gemmi code that builds the backbone of each chain (N, CA, C; Angstrom):
import gemmi

chains = {
    "A": [
        ("ASP", (-11.106, 35.780, -6.509), (-9.728, 35.602, -5.688), (-8.924, 34.656, -6.579)),
        ("ALA", (-7.893, 35.167, -7.141), (-7.042, 34.468, -8.068), (-6.413, 33.256, -7.243)),
        ("GLY", (-6.243, 32.194, -7.958), (-5.647, 31.071, -7.408), (-4.141, 31.194, -7.802)),
        ("VAL", (-3.473, 30.002, -7.719), (-2.052, 30.083, -8.178), (-2.011, 29.967, -9.787)),
        ("THR", (-1.123, 30.986, -10.300), (-0.880, 31.103, -11.664), (0.529, 30.650, -11.953)),
        ("GLN", (0.728, 29.771, -13.003), (1.976, 29.377, -13.430), (2.057, 29.661, -14.801)),
        ("SER", (3.352, 30.008, -15.299), (3.665, 30.302, -16.632), (4.980, 29.829, -16.902)),
        ("PRO", (5.153, 29.392, -18.275), (4.178, 29.073, -19.252), (3.630, 27.755, -18.968)),
        ("THR", (2.495, 27.446, -19.688), (1.813, 26.196, -19.427), (2.539, 25.018, -20.049)),
        ("HIS", (3.202, 25.212, -21.191), (4.013, 24.313, -21.949), (5.260, 24.882, -22.325)),
        ("LEU", (6.300, 23.939, -22.461), (7.705, 24.583, -22.850), (8.478, 23.461, -23.454)),
        ("ILE", (9.161, 23.706, -24.510), (10.085, 22.630, -24.977), (11.430, 23.186, -25.089)),
        ("LYS", (12.475, 22.574, -24.447), (13.980, 22.951, -24.526), (14.730, 21.923, -24.934)),
        ("THR", (15.977, 22.296, -25.229), (16.998, 21.397, -25.766), (17.929, 21.144, -24.577)),
        ("ARG", (18.438, 19.842, -24.635), (19.506, 19.433, -23.634), (20.595, 20.436, -23.545)),
        ("GLY", (20.922, 20.758, -22.284), (22.063, 21.747, -22.023), (21.555, 23.045, -21.835)),
        ("GLN", (20.229, 23.384, -22.186), (19.813, 24.810, -22.122), (19.416, 25.015, -20.665)),
        ("GLN", (19.024, 26.246, -20.459), (18.483, 26.685, -19.117), (17.048, 27.049, -19.365)),
        ("VAL", (16.271, 26.887, -18.197), (14.903, 27.349, -18.395), (14.577, 28.038, -16.962)),
        ("THR", (13.481, 28.807, -17.053), (12.898, 29.600, -16.035), (11.344, 29.337, -15.945)),
        ("LEU", (10.859, 28.859, -14.969), (9.444, 28.856, -14.732), (8.821, 29.721, -13.655)),
        ("ARG", (7.700, 30.165, -13.752), (7.224, 31.296, -12.950), (5.895, 30.912, -12.257)),
        ("CYS", (5.756, 31.467, -11.080), (4.577, 31.200, -10.190), (4.193, 32.353, -9.420)),
        ("SER", (2.947, 32.676, -9.573), (2.267, 33.826, -8.756), (1.368, 33.091, -7.684)),
        ("PRO", (1.588, 33.277, -6.504), (0.788, 32.542, -5.438), (-0.599, 33.104, -5.319)),
        ("LYS", (-1.385, 32.309, -4.615), (-2.747, 32.928, -4.307), (-2.686, 34.030, -3.504)),
        ("SER", (-3.576, 34.945, -3.720), (-3.689, 36.196, -2.918), (-3.751, 35.984, -1.505)),
        ("GLY", (-2.795, 36.549, -0.730), (-2.620, 36.330, 0.682), (-1.582, 35.252, 1.139)),
        ("HIS", (-1.235, 34.584, 0.426), (-0.219, 33.575, 0.581), (1.200, 34.113, 0.516)),
        ("ASP", (2.217, 33.568, 1.497), (3.508, 34.126, 1.558), (4.430, 33.091, 1.334)),
        ("THR", (4.039, 31.820, 1.036), (5.084, 30.685, 0.986), (4.877, 29.993, -0.380)),
        ("VAL", (5.948, 29.738, -1.154), (5.838, 29.009, -2.426), (6.685, 27.724, -2.394)),
        ("SER", (6.127, 26.609, -2.780), (6.791, 25.411, -2.863), (6.596, 24.816, -4.318)),
        ("TRP", (7.747, 24.209, -4.714), (7.918, 23.737, -6.193), (8.036, 22.184, -6.117)),
        ("TYR", (7.200, 21.518, -6.959), (7.287, 20.040, -7.016), (7.470, 19.480, -8.374)),
        ("GLN", (8.211, 18.535, -8.858), (8.458, 18.011, -10.007), (7.540, 16.585, -10.084)),
        ("GLN", (6.829, 16.503, -11.054), (5.903, 15.333, -11.287), (6.286, 14.733, -12.608)),
        ("ALA", (7.088, 13.683, -12.498), (7.427, 12.975, -13.745), (6.177, 12.147, -14.268)),
        ("LEU", (6.222, 11.818, -15.483), (5.054, 11.021, -16.157), (4.700, 9.877, -15.423)),
        ("GLY", (3.631, 9.758, -14.896), (3.153, 8.443, -14.317), (3.547, 8.322, -12.768)),
        ("GLN", (4.062, 9.307, -12.264), (4.549, 9.327, -10.846), (3.745, 10.450, -10.056)),
        ("GLY", (4.038, 10.374, -8.722), (3.606, 11.416, -7.911), (4.591, 12.602, -7.941)),
        ("PRO", (4.052, 13.741, -7.449), (4.940, 14.938, -7.300), (6.171, 14.658, -6.222)),
        ("GLN", (7.147, 15.246, -6.637), (8.258, 15.088, -5.684), (8.729, 16.579, -5.300)),
        ("PHE", (8.924, 16.791, -3.971), (9.325, 18.216, -3.462), (10.701, 18.656, -4.030)),
        ("ILE", (10.734, 19.668, -4.447), (11.923, 20.456, -4.879), (12.510, 21.241, -3.841)),
        ("PHE", (11.840, 22.395, -3.589), (12.092, 23.339, -2.444), (11.071, 24.213, -2.238)),
        ("GLN", (11.199, 24.918, -1.107), (10.109, 25.823, -0.517), (10.759, 27.234, -0.196)),
        ("TYR", (10.152, 28.300, -0.643), (10.538, 29.721, -0.262), (9.622, 30.411, 0.517)),
        ("TYR", (10.208, 31.162, 1.432), (9.424, 32.077, 2.372), (10.413, 33.237, 2.718)),
        ("GLU", (9.858, 34.359, 2.786), (10.648, 35.568, 2.962), (11.882, 35.605, 2.162)),
        ("GLU", (11.692, 35.284, 0.820), (12.673, 35.507, -0.119), (13.956, 34.421, -0.016)),
        ("GLU", (13.698, 33.607, 1.007), (14.804, 32.562, 1.101), (14.387, 31.075, 1.056)),
        ("GLU", (15.331, 30.287, 0.579), (15.011, 28.837, 0.505), (14.931, 28.332, 1.956)),
        ("ARG", (13.810, 27.727, 2.313), (13.631, 27.164, 3.615), (13.815, 25.763, 3.792)),
        ("GLN", (13.498, 24.956, 2.760), (13.663, 23.617, 2.709), (14.071, 23.222, 1.257)),
        ("ARG", (14.684, 22.061, 1.166), (15.080, 21.571, -0.114), (14.952, 20.064, -0.095)),
        ("GLY", (14.550, 19.463, -1.197), (14.280, 18.137, -1.451), (15.633, 17.642, -2.015)),
        ("ASN", (15.547, 16.314, -2.448), (16.874, 15.644, -3.024), (16.896, 15.973, -4.455)),
        ("PHE", (17.240, 17.253, -4.847), (17.437, 17.761, -6.148), (18.855, 18.318, -6.260)),
        ("PRO", (19.533, 18.213, -7.238), (20.952, 18.719, -7.554), (20.800, 20.231, -7.639)),
        ("ASP", (21.987, 20.841, -7.537), (22.121, 22.302, -7.492), (21.718, 22.927, -8.719)),
        ("ARG", (21.542, 22.151, -9.795), (21.062, 22.671, -11.135), (19.789, 23.299, -11.011)),
        ("PHE", (19.021, 22.834, -9.787), (17.687, 23.397, -9.613), (17.845, 24.598, -8.598)),
        ("SER", (17.459, 25.808, -8.927), (17.643, 26.856, -8.089), (16.286, 27.756, -8.235)),
        ("GLY", (16.077, 28.538, -7.225), (14.878, 29.351, -7.269), (15.034, 30.720, -6.736)),
        ("HIS", (14.079, 31.460, -6.785), (13.972, 32.794, -6.190), (12.678, 33.152, -5.742)),
        ("GLN", (12.429, 33.925, -4.806), (11.156, 34.522, -4.438), (11.375, 36.133, -4.364)),
        ("PHE", (10.432, 36.743, -4.877), (10.381, 38.082, -4.941), (9.525, 38.698, -3.869)),
        ("PRO", (9.752, 40.196, -3.640), (8.937, 40.763, -2.465), (7.527, 40.538, -2.550)),
        ("ASN", (6.887, 40.447, -3.768), (5.528, 40.249, -3.888), (5.172, 38.845, -3.839)),
        ("TYR", (6.063, 38.028, -3.365), (5.830, 36.482, -2.973), (5.737, 35.634, -4.211)),
        ("SER", (5.862, 36.144, -5.397), (5.913, 35.358, -6.565), (7.345, 34.636, -6.575)),
        ("SER", (7.406, 33.546, -7.417), (8.571, 32.815, -7.381), (8.961, 32.237, -8.824)),
        ("GLU", (10.225, 31.959, -8.860), (10.877, 31.414, -10.150), (11.544, 30.116, -9.715)),
        ("LEU", (11.471, 29.116, -10.704), (12.249, 27.942, -10.551), (13.200, 27.898, -11.910)),
        ("ASN", (14.486, 27.854, -11.589), (15.517, 27.849, -12.717), (16.106, 26.356, -12.676)),
        ("VAL", (16.307, 25.951, -13.887), (16.946, 24.594, -14.117), (18.037, 24.847, -15.016)),
        ("ASN", (19.161, 24.655, -14.851), (20.477, 24.702, -15.551), (20.804, 23.393, -16.384)),
        ("ALA", (21.574, 23.535, -17.335), (22.049, 22.287, -17.958), (21.062, 21.211, -18.143)),
        ("LEU", (19.990, 21.500, -18.751), (18.902, 20.687, -18.784), (19.158, 19.192, -19.414)),
        ("LEU", (18.583, 18.172, -18.680), (18.773, 16.756, -19.017), (17.423, 16.175, -19.551)),
        ("LEU", (17.461, 15.212, -20.338), (16.321, 14.538, -20.899), (15.461, 14.237, -19.611)),
        ("GLY", (15.947, 13.823, -18.544), (15.382, 13.429, -17.341), (14.610, 14.561, -16.578)),
        ("ASP", (14.759, 15.794, -16.994), (14.152, 16.818, -16.247), (12.856, 17.017, -17.036)),
        ("SER", (12.361, 16.289, -17.990), (11.088, 16.389, -18.570), (9.988, 15.996, -17.579)),
        ("ALA", (9.109, 16.832, -17.309), (8.132, 16.648, -16.218), (7.098, 17.749, -16.258)),
        ("LEU", (6.182, 17.597, -15.309), (5.227, 18.750, -15.004), (5.793, 19.301, -13.663)),
        ("TYR", (5.956, 20.534, -13.685), (6.366, 21.399, -12.505), (5.334, 21.982, -11.912)),
        ("LEU", (4.922, 21.569, -10.759), (3.860, 22.200, -9.946), (4.268, 23.203, -8.906)),
        ("CYS", (3.622, 24.356, -8.762), (3.759, 25.292, -7.698), (2.714, 25.247, -6.779)),
        ("ALA", (2.945, 25.155, -5.491), (1.856, 25.256, -4.466), (2.150, 26.453, -3.495)),
        ("SER", (1.072, 27.328, -3.200), (1.308, 28.496, -2.265), (0.540, 28.137, -0.970)),
        ("SER", (1.030, 28.777, 0.019), (0.319, 28.692, 1.388), (0.750, 29.827, 2.193)),
        ("LEU", (0.142, 29.906, 3.400), (0.811, 30.816, 4.429), (1.842, 29.921, 5.195)),
        ("VAL", (2.725, 30.626, 5.790), (3.873, 29.832, 6.509), (3.300, 29.007, 7.600)),
        ("ARG", (2.160, 29.380, 8.074), (1.396, 28.546, 8.996), (0.053, 28.270, 8.466)),
        ("PRO", (-0.078, 27.231, 7.550), (-1.191, 26.983, 6.908), (-2.379, 26.458, 7.709)),
        ("ASP", (-3.664, 26.697, 7.483), (-4.643, 25.876, 7.941), (-4.636, 24.470, 7.231)),
        ("VAL", (-4.849, 23.528, 7.980), (-4.603, 22.167, 7.365), (-5.581, 21.959, 6.172)),
        ("ARG", (-6.772, 22.315, 6.494), (-7.743, 21.947, 5.467), (-7.631, 22.812, 4.149)),
        ("TYR", (-7.468, 24.189, 4.316), (-7.473, 25.089, 3.157), (-6.184, 25.601, 2.704)),
        ("GLY", (-5.037, 25.129, 3.538), (-3.838, 25.773, 3.459), (-3.079, 25.786, 2.207)),
        ("TYR", (-3.111, 24.870, 1.404), (-2.281, 24.777, 0.236), (-3.088, 24.944, -1.114)),
        ("THR", (-2.696, 25.689, -1.929), (-3.414, 25.841, -3.275), (-2.247, 25.409, -4.327)),
        ("PHE", (-2.647, 24.478, -5.210), (-1.706, 24.167, -6.318), (-2.105, 24.865, -7.573)),
        ("GLY", (-1.151, 25.071, -8.385), (-1.383, 25.608, -9.717), (-1.566, 24.418, -10.696)),
        ("SER", (-1.783, 24.810, -12.030), (-1.999, 23.767, -13.045), (-0.705, 23.285, -13.583)),
        ("GLY", (0.467, 23.836, -13.241), (1.620, 23.288, -13.538), (2.243, 23.853, -15.046)),
        ("THR", (3.564, 23.592, -15.181), (4.238, 23.859, -16.410), (4.713, 22.489, -16.966)),
        ("ARG", (4.341, 22.204, -18.072), (4.780, 20.857, -18.805), (6.092, 21.214, -19.435)),
        ("LEU", (7.195, 20.650, -18.943), (8.537, 20.938, -19.582), (8.910, 19.609, -20.267)),
        ("THR", (9.288, 19.861, -21.550), (9.805, 18.712, -22.429), (11.233, 19.029, -22.826)),
        ("VAL", (12.054, 18.124, -22.486), (13.537, 18.386, -22.976), (13.819, 17.532, -24.269)),
        ("VAL", (14.271, 18.059, -25.189), (14.449, 17.119, -26.355), (16.124, 17.073, -26.682)),
    ],
    "B": [
        ("ALA", (13.350, 8.565, 6.461), (12.509, 9.319, 5.502), (11.007, 8.634, 5.408)),
        ("GLN", (10.098, 9.673, 5.230), (8.765, 9.109, 5.063), (8.549, 8.655, 3.693)),
        ("THR", (7.644, 7.549, 3.517), (7.306, 7.026, 2.207), (5.888, 6.856, 2.165)),
        ("VAL", (5.254, 6.879, 1.074), (3.843, 6.694, 0.702), (3.729, 5.669, -0.341)),
        ("THR", (2.960, 4.614, -0.210), (2.743, 3.577, -1.276), (1.353, 3.481, -1.533)),
        ("GLN", (1.117, 3.415, -2.777), (-0.225, 3.215, -3.381), (-0.149, 1.885, -4.363)),
        ("SER", (-0.671, 0.765, -3.857), (-0.297, -0.485, -4.653), (-1.252, -0.738, -5.781)),
        ("GLN", (-2.229, 0.166, -6.062), (-3.294, 0.009, -7.180), (-2.874, 1.105, -8.281)),
        ("PRO", (-2.163, 0.772, -9.255), (-1.937, 1.707, -10.334), (-3.199, 2.216, -11.005)),
        ("GLU", (-4.100, 1.332, -11.179), (-5.372, 1.545, -11.900), (-6.489, 0.989, -11.246)),
        ("MET", (-7.691, 1.594, -11.285), (-8.834, 1.149, -10.657), (-9.989, 1.398, -11.689)),
        ("SER", (-11.071, 0.721, -11.624), (-12.293, 1.151, -12.256), (-13.628, 0.871, -11.447)),
        ("VAL", (-14.438, 1.557, -11.736), (-15.758, 1.400, -11.075), (-16.966, 1.799, -11.873)),
        ("GLN", (-18.078, 1.159, -11.731), (-19.243, 1.444, -12.400), (-19.860, 2.831, -11.808)),
        ("GLU", (-20.407, 3.604, -12.612), (-21.088, 4.702, -12.004), (-22.208, 4.253, -11.046)),
        ("ALA", (-22.373, 5.122, -9.913), (-23.150, 4.973, -8.844), (-22.608, 3.834, -7.796)),
        ("GLU", (-21.638, 3.051, -8.205), (-21.022, 2.104, -7.358), (-20.087, 2.775, -6.238)),
        ("THR", (-19.559, 1.862, -5.517), (-18.427, 2.354, -4.433), (-17.197, 1.662, -4.807)),
        ("VAL", (-16.132, 2.549, -4.520), (-14.686, 1.928, -4.846), (-13.908, 2.479, -3.701)),
        ("THR", (-12.856, 1.693, -3.435), (-11.866, 2.036, -2.344), (-10.448, 1.917, -2.887)),
        ("LEU", (-9.815, 2.965, -2.620), (-8.426, 3.154, -3.026), (-7.562, 3.016, -1.792)),
        ("SER", (-6.467, 2.227, -1.870), (-5.608, 1.927, -0.839), (-4.279, 2.729, -0.698)),
        ("CYS", (-3.818, 3.058, 0.464), (-2.672, 3.710, 0.718), (-2.013, 3.376, 2.053)),
        ("THR", (-0.680, 2.997, 1.992), (-0.021, 2.911, 3.212), (1.160, 3.803, 3.211)),
        ("TYR", (1.609, 4.150, 4.621), (2.818, 5.088, 4.523), (3.723, 4.641, 5.706)),
        ("ASP", (4.942, 5.068, 5.683), (5.795, 4.800, 6.718), (6.464, 6.091, 7.284)),
        ("THR", (6.297, 6.237, 8.709), (6.908, 7.282, 9.307), (7.198, 6.900, 10.721)),
        ("SER", (8.067, 7.560, 11.368), (8.406, 7.426, 12.770), (7.855, 8.669, 13.680)),
        ("GLU", (7.113, 9.511, 12.842), (6.503, 10.722, 13.633), (5.256, 10.273, 14.111)),
        ("SER", (4.845, 11.000, 15.166), (3.449, 10.649, 15.801), (2.466, 11.553, 15.455)),
        ("ASP", (2.995, 12.853, 15.025), (1.981, 14.010, 14.680), (2.137, 14.331, 13.287)),
        ("TYR", (1.130, 14.068, 12.463), (1.112, 14.248, 11.111), (-0.137, 14.363, 10.445)),
        ("TYR", (-0.234, 14.703, 9.116), (-1.546, 14.689, 8.461), (-1.369, 13.851, 7.280)),
        ("LEU", (-2.578, 13.352, 6.932), (-2.801, 12.537, 5.599), (-3.737, 13.158, 4.757)),
        ("PHE", (-3.509, 13.215, 3.382), (-4.427, 13.748, 2.536), (-4.700, 12.777, 1.251)),
        ("TRP", (-5.742, 13.000, 0.620), (-6.103, 12.503, -0.629), (-6.393, 13.675, -1.630)),
        ("TYR", (-5.475, 13.709, -2.674), (-5.717, 14.730, -3.751), (-6.109, 14.085, -5.068)),
        ("LYS", (-6.908, 14.820, -5.676), (-7.308, 14.428, -7.053), (-6.758, 15.346, -8.099)),
        ("GLN", (-6.258, 14.544, -9.148), (-5.568, 15.353, -10.260), (-6.451, 14.948, -11.624)),
        ("PRO", (-7.209, 15.776, -11.938), (-8.027, 15.688, -13.239), (-6.978, 15.981, -14.402)),
        ("PRO", (-7.394, 15.879, -15.672), (-6.583, 16.259, -16.798), (-6.238, 17.743, -16.895)),
        ("SER", (-6.920, 18.556, -16.034), (-6.570, 19.931, -16.013), (-5.265, 20.082, -15.168)),
        ("ARG", (-4.745, 19.065, -14.613), (-3.536, 18.950, -13.997), (-3.353, 19.499, -12.403)),
        ("GLN", (-4.394, 20.445, -12.200), (-4.374, 21.085, -10.799), (-4.729, 19.937, -9.838)),
        ("MET", (-3.832, 20.037, -8.659), (-4.172, 19.061, -7.567), (-5.303, 19.779, -6.671)),
        ("ILE", (-6.343, 18.807, -6.542), (-7.449, 19.297, -5.816), (-7.590, 18.445, -4.458)),
        ("LEU", (-7.612, 19.139, -3.329), (-7.904, 18.370, -2.042), (-9.227, 17.676, -2.104)),
        ("VAL", (-9.144, 16.525, -1.775), (-10.439, 15.632, -1.623), (-10.809, 15.431, -0.078)),
        ("ILE", (-9.809, 15.170, 0.602), (-10.104, 14.941, 2.043), (-8.771, 14.866, 2.793)),
        ("ARG", (-8.749, 15.220, 4.066), (-7.597, 15.212, 4.922), (-8.069, 14.597, 6.267)),
        ("GLN", (-6.851, 14.056, 7.062), (-7.176, 13.415, 8.288), (-5.988, 13.853, 9.242)),
        ("GLU", (-6.291, 14.325, 10.336), (-5.186, 14.673, 11.298), (-4.897, 13.322, 12.097)),
        ("ALA", (-3.679, 13.004, 12.317), (-3.308, 11.723, 12.809), (-3.742, 11.507, 14.287)),
        ("TYR", (-3.910, 12.705, 14.970), (-4.347, 12.608, 16.337), (-5.777, 12.250, 16.585)),
        ("LYS", (-6.603, 12.479, 15.446), (-8.105, 12.194, 15.606), (-8.266, 10.783, 15.242)),
        ("GLN", (-8.986, 9.948, 16.120), (-9.260, 8.705, 15.869), (-10.493, 8.534, 14.857)),
        ("GLN", (-11.495, 9.539, 14.864), (-12.540, 9.555, 13.890), (-12.131, 9.703, 12.581)),
        ("ASN", (-12.710, 8.898, 11.707), (-12.487, 8.877, 10.211), (-12.935, 10.156, 9.612)),
        ("ALA", (-12.224, 10.851, 8.667), (-12.771, 12.043, 8.123), (-13.809, 11.558, 7.059)),
        ("THR", (-14.799, 12.406, 6.835), (-15.864, 12.271, 5.799), (-16.122, 13.557, 5.105)),
        ("GLU", (-16.223, 13.624, 3.771), (-16.521, 14.739, 2.938), (-17.587, 14.326, 1.939)),
        ("ASN", (-18.874, 14.384, 2.178), (-19.860, 14.113, 1.329), (-19.782, 12.722, 0.959)),
        ("ARG", (-19.351, 12.349, -0.299), (-19.275, 11.064, -0.837), (-17.902, 10.316, -0.539)),
        ("PHE", (-17.083, 11.133, 0.012), (-15.820, 10.610, 0.290), (-15.527, 10.343, 1.676)),
        ("SER", (-14.914, 9.230, 1.936), (-14.644, 8.906, 3.392), (-13.345, 8.184, 3.501)),
        ("VAL", (-12.633, 8.197, 4.545), (-11.372, 7.511, 4.709), (-11.497, 6.412, 5.802)),
        ("ASN", (-10.673, 5.419, 5.701), (-10.386, 4.389, 6.831), (-9.066, 4.598, 7.193)),
        ("PHE", (-8.894, 5.247, 8.516), (-7.433, 5.588, 8.911), (-7.171, 4.529, 9.881)),
        ("GLN", (-6.161, 3.780, 9.724), (-5.670, 2.759, 10.752), (-4.160, 3.222, 11.130)),
        ("LYS", (-4.148, 4.002, 12.248), (-2.730, 4.605, 12.521), (-1.759, 3.373, 12.788)),
        ("ALA", (-2.127, 2.528, 13.474), (-1.155, 1.358, 13.977), (-0.718, 0.621, 12.617)),
        ("ALA", (-1.489, 0.436, 11.749), (-1.172, -0.354, 10.510), (-0.526, 0.671, 9.580)),
        ("LYS", (-0.658, 1.899, 9.756), (-0.138, 2.917, 8.832), (-0.878, 2.789, 7.617)),
        ("SER", (-2.265, 2.721, 7.583), (-2.984, 2.507, 6.375), (-3.985, 3.720, 6.342)),
        ("PHE", (-4.454, 4.195, 5.023), (-5.241, 5.387, 4.907), (-5.888, 5.078, 3.585)),
        ("SER", (-7.075, 4.470, 3.545), (-7.835, 4.341, 2.302), (-8.908, 5.282, 2.074)),
        ("LEU", (-9.173, 5.413, 0.889), (-10.214, 6.366, 0.383), (-11.331, 5.628, -0.148)),
        ("LYS", (-12.530, 5.838, 0.371), (-13.724, 5.253, -0.214), (-14.643, 6.340, -0.868)),
        ("ILE", (-15.042, 6.012, -2.142), (-15.866, 6.955, -2.872), (-17.142, 6.207, -2.982)),
        ("SER", (-18.217, 6.837, -2.722), (-19.500, 6.323, -2.631), (-20.275, 6.998, -3.851)),
        ("ASP", (-21.352, 6.270, -4.430), (-22.186, 6.730, -5.572), (-21.197, 7.428, -6.503)),
        ("SER", (-20.224, 6.618, -7.097), (-19.287, 7.223, -7.966), (-19.952, 8.061, -9.154)),
        ("GLN", (-19.392, 9.088, -9.553), (-19.747, 9.858, -10.732), (-18.677, 9.992, -11.711)),
        ("LEU", (-19.223, 10.171, -12.964), (-18.274, 10.351, -14.058), (-17.145, 11.375, -13.780)),
        ("GLY", (-17.463, 12.493, -13.140), (-16.534, 13.511, -12.781), (-15.413, 13.038, -11.816)),
        ("ASP", (-15.673, 11.907, -11.196), (-14.539, 11.356, -10.227), (-13.450, 10.813, -10.959)),
        ("ALA", (-13.578, 10.541, -12.232), (-12.436, 9.909, -12.904), (-11.218, 10.819, -12.922)),
        ("ALA", (-10.130, 10.414, -12.470), (-8.894, 11.152, -12.261), (-7.861, 10.261, -11.877)),
        ("MET", (-6.581, 11.090, -11.588), (-5.599, 10.373, -10.876), (-5.714, 10.757, -9.381)),
        ("TYR", (-5.595, 9.766, -8.407), (-5.757, 10.182, -6.944), (-4.447, 9.769, -6.386)),
        ("PHE", (-3.926, 10.785, -5.534), (-2.663, 10.727, -4.792), (-2.848, 10.740, -3.391)),
        ("CYS", (-2.260, 9.843, -2.673), (-2.300, 9.822, -1.139), (-1.054, 10.712, -0.828)),
        ("ALA", (-1.174, 11.419, 0.211), (0.032, 12.304, 0.545), (0.105, 12.458, 2.096)),
        ("TYR", (1.277, 12.604, 2.537), (1.612, 12.704, 3.937), (2.264, 13.980, 4.142)),
        ("ARG", (2.098, 14.597, 5.427), (2.935, 15.790, 5.639), (3.060, 15.768, 7.278)),
        ("ARG", (4.201, 16.219, 7.599), (4.510, 16.268, 9.098), (3.680, 17.532, 9.625)),
        ("ALA", (3.370, 17.477, 10.866), (2.551, 18.539, 11.422), (3.306, 19.776, 11.668)),
        ("ASN", (4.518, 19.848, 11.514), (5.360, 21.186, 11.823), (4.978, 22.106, 10.728)),
        ("TYR", (5.057, 23.323, 11.082), (4.821, 24.457, 10.120), (5.817, 24.404, 8.860)),
        ("GLY", (5.251, 24.616, 7.777), (6.097, 24.685, 6.534), (6.617, 23.344, 6.080)),
        ("GLN", (6.045, 22.265, 6.436), (6.403, 21.056, 5.912), (6.000, 20.717, 4.487)),
        ("ASN", (6.785, 19.977, 3.820), (6.402, 19.521, 2.504), (5.541, 18.306, 2.391)),
        ("PHE", (4.801, 18.057, 1.304), (4.040, 16.962, 1.161), (5.017, 15.774, 0.538)),
        ("VAL", (4.673, 14.576, 1.115), (5.354, 13.444, 0.400), (4.152, 12.625, -0.246)),
        ("PHE", (4.279, 12.496, -1.570), (3.082, 11.951, -2.408), (3.344, 10.352, -2.693)),
        ("GLY", (2.283, 9.638, -2.690), (2.459, 8.424, -3.388), (2.453, 8.409, -4.863)),
        ("PRO", (2.610, 7.230, -5.431), (2.650, 7.160, -7.008), (1.327, 7.393, -7.720)),
        ("GLY", (0.325, 7.431, -7.047), (-1.057, 7.530, -7.657), (-1.796, 6.329, -8.095)),
        ("THR", (-3.053, 6.491, -8.126), (-3.928, 5.521, -8.707), (-4.903, 6.227, -9.699)),
        ("ARG", (-4.946, 5.619, -10.874), (-5.779, 6.220, -11.969), (-7.041, 5.543, -11.812)),
        ("LEU", (-8.209, 6.388, -11.555), (-9.469, 5.826, -11.407), (-10.280, 6.158, -12.797)),
        ("SER", (-10.921, 5.105, -13.202), (-11.797, 5.249, -14.386), (-13.304, 4.906, -13.789)),
        ("VAL", (-14.235, 5.739, -14.394), (-15.564, 5.357, -13.973), (-16.396, 5.285, -15.246)),
        ("LEU", (-17.062, 4.036, -15.232), (-17.665, 3.386, -16.332), (-19.243, 3.777, -16.333)),
        ("PRO", (-19.729, 4.288, -17.383), (-21.007, 4.596, -17.467), (-21.993, 3.397, -17.523)),
    ],
}
model = gemmi.Model(1)
for chain_id, residues in chains.items():
    chain = gemmi.Chain(chain_id)
    for i, (resn, *xyz) in enumerate(residues, 1):
        res = gemmi.Residue()
        res.name, res.seqid = resn, gemmi.SeqId(i, " ")
        for name, pos in zip(("N", "CA", "C"), xyz):
            atom = gemmi.Atom()
            atom.name, atom.element = name, gemmi.Element(name[0])
            atom.pos, atom.b_iso = gemmi.Position(*pos), 0.0
            res.add_atom(atom)
        chain.add_residue(res)
    model.add_chain(chain)
structure = gemmi.Structure()
structure.add_model(model)
structure.setup_entities()
C-alpha cells in the first residue's frame, strides 16, 4: 500500500520564478494538506484540499496556491519566489474524517532552495 | 490562535537510559488532540504517540509514554530504554477535534542518543 509520494525531492529555483510541487496521497485518502517547514523550525500549515476545493488556509500570501485533481492528487504552486520561500514542503493525506491514530500520513517532502 | 512551545532545542541521552521531552501549548478549546511526531533524516513525519484531551489516562506506546497535564497545558514525552534509532527531531503537535483540522506544530527538539 503506497504511502504519500511527493515530487520532486529536491529543487533549486531563482528568485522571481514560479514552482510547482506535486503530491500523490496514500491510497484511499481523499484530503491533502500542505505544510512549509523552514530550516530548524516546525512545519506550518499552508492549506488543505478536499473535493478539489481549498477548505482551510493558513497565514500564507496569495503567491501560494494549490489544486486538487479528481484522483485526489494535489499540486502546490508558488509564484514570484522569494529567498524566504526556501524550505521543506510536506504533504499530508487523510480522510476528511480521519481516525485520530492512523488518520494522517506524511510524505518525505520536497526541499526547495531559492537562490 | 493555538500555539505549541518546546523549550528544549536539543537533548541528549545515553543508550538504554530514559529521557523526557517537554511541550506546552495554549488553547481555549476543550476538545482536542495532542501528538508527538518523530522526523528522522529521511524527513518523513512519523507518529510516535497521541493523546485525546478528554482522556485522563496518559497514553503509552511500548517504550514511549506521555505525561498529559490538561490544566497546566503540558504534554511531555518520555522515552525509556533509548535506542540509537530514536535519534531524530521530535515535534509536539496540537489539533482541534473537529473534522479536517490542521496540525499546529512546535519548533522541535533534536534528540541525540549516545552509544
